[in-house]
N, C-alpha and C positions, 0 to 999 in steps of 0.2 A: 935763431934761438938766442934770446937775451941771456947773458951770463953775468954773474956777479964778479966782484974784484978778485975772487979766488979761482975763477974760471969754471965755476959750477953753475948749473942752470938756476936762473932767478926763479924763486918760488913765489907764485901769486895764486889767487883762488883757482884759476883754470888748471894750473899745473898741479896744485895740491889735490884737487878733486880727481884729476886723471891718475895721479899716483895712488890714491886710495881706492879708485875704481879698480885698480889692479892689485889690491891687497891680497886677493886669493889667486893671483897669477896673471900674467900679462895677457893671456888669451881668455880670461874669464869675464864674460858679459859686460864689455865696455860700452858706454854710451857713445853717441856720435862725436861729441867733442873730444873724448879720449881717443877714439880711433883716428881722428884727424891729427891730434898731437903725436900719436905713435907712428904716423907716417914719416915724421922727421927722424932720421937715423940716430941723431945724437940723443934726442929725448927717449927713443926706444931703447937705446943702449943704457941710458941713465936709469930707466925704470927696471931693466934687467939687473943692473948693478944693485939697485935698492932691494929688489926681490931676493938676490943672492945674500946680501947682508941680513935681510929680514929672516931668511931661512936659517942662517947661522945663529942669529940671536934667538930664534925660536927653539932650535935644537940644543944650544949650549949656554945661552945666557938668559934663560927665562926669568930668573930672579931679578936681573937688572932691568929687563923689559917691563915686568909687571910693576916695578917701582914707578912707572909712568902712568899707571892706571888712573890715579887721581887727576892728572892733567887731561886725560881723555874724557873722563866723566864730566869734568868742568867745562870742556870746550866742545867736544863732539856730542856728548850726551850720554845717557845711561847705556850700559852694555850688559848683555846677558852673562850671568855668572856661571851658568851651567853648560858652557861650551868652550871650545878653543878659540872662538872669535876674539875675545879681548886680548889674549896673549899674542895672537897673530897681528892684530892692529898695533899693539904696543911694541912688538918686535920691529914693525916697519917704522914706527915713530922713533924708536931708538936708533935705527939705521940712519934716518934723516938727521937726527940730533947730533950724532957723532960724526957723520960725514961732514956736516957743516960747522961743527964745533959750537953748537948752540947752547945757550943756557936754557934751563927748564921754562922760564917765562917766555923766551923767544919762541920755543916750540909750541907752547900753549897758545900764543897769539896766532901762529900759523895754523894750528889745528882749528881755530875758530872759523877759518875760511872754508873748511871742509863741510860741504852740504850733502855729499853722497852718503848713503846709508846702505849697508848690506847685511 
């Protein structure tokens, strides 16, 4: 697994898509490339970590997470306003942003790599 200079998994389009393929949980409907990546223990543990941070953000930091909705709208595309989906996606985005210490623009450019839709 390729790591960045902080020892965190390098985020590219394959990994970003796999992460967001697991936006509703690590066992929820992954495509074949996600399943392949999840066979790597480090990546599997990493996604579990992100899902735990996501859950915390969803439960306790929804205001901070929803502040990222404009970034998601601009990069991932329109989101339904009548469901919990946007806050769940934004909670995962906030987890990534904070774990990696990213600026909003860096997160936005990474989100443009996400082609998976749920």
